C-alpha positions as CSV (number, residue, x, y, z in Angstrom):
1,M,-13.1,-22.0,-4.4
2,M,-14.5,-19.2,-6.5
3,R,-18.2,-18.7,-7.0
4,A,-19.7,-19.5,-10.4
5,G,-19.7,-16.6,-12.9
6,P,-17.6,-15.0,-15.6
7,N,-14.5,-14.6,-13.4
8,R,-14.5,-18.3,-12.5
9,D,-15.0,-19.2,-16.2
10,Y,-12.1,-17.0,-17.2
11,Y,-9.8,-18.5,-14.4
12,L,-10.7,-22.1,-15.4
13,K,-10.1,-21.3,-19.1
14,K,-6.6,-20.1,-18.2
15,R,-6.0,-23.2,-16.1
16,V,-7.1,-25.5,-19.0
17,R,-4.6,-23.7,-21.3
18,G,-1.8,-24.6,-19.0
19,A,-1.4,-21.7,-16.6
20,T,-0.6,-22.3,-13.0
21,H,-2.9,-21.2,-10.2
22,T,-0.7,-18.1,-9.5
23,Q,-0.5,-17.2,-13.3
24,A,-4.3,-17.6,-13.7
25,V,-5.0,-15.4,-10.6
26,I,-2.6,-12.7,-11.9
27,V,-4.2,-12.6,-15.3
28,L,-7.6,-12.4,-13.7
29,A,-6.5,-9.6,-11.5
30,R,-5.1,-7.7,-14.5
31,R,-8.4,-8.1,-16.3
32,R,-10.3,-6.7,-13.3
33,I,-7.8,-3.8,-13.0
34,D,-8.4,-3.0,-16.7
35,V,-12.1,-2.7,-16.1
36,L,-11.6,-0.6,-13.0
37,W,-9.2,1.8,-14.9
38,A,-11.8,2.1,-17.7
39,L,-14.5,3.0,-15.2
40,L,-12.3,5.6,-13.6
41,R,-11.1,7.0,-17.0
42,E,-14.7,7.3,-18.3
43,N,-16.1,8.6,-14.9
44,R,-18.7,5.8,-14.8
45,T,-20.1,3.5,-12.1
46,W,-20.1,-0.2,-12.2
47,T,-23.3,-2.0,-13.5
48,A,-23.6,-5.8,-13.6
49,T,-25.1,-5.5,-17.2
50,P,-23.2,-3.8,-19.9
51,P,-24.6,-0.5,-21.2
52,P,-26.6,-0.6,-24.4
53,A,-24.5,-0.5,-27.6
54,V,-24.3,2.8,-29.4
55,Q,-25.4,2.4,-33.0
56,A,-23.4,4.1,-35.7
57,A,-25.3,6.6,-37.8
């Protein structure tokens, strides 16, 4: 069983929408890989809280 948090919520949302366990885990893994790739691309480190939004001039 997963710990409570945004990943579990996302997994359960996919299950409610009809995805099998395997499909939900694959979608969750893809989401995590997208975040990892963005961190590598932008040369940033992971923070649990999102960075402050940049306001348009």
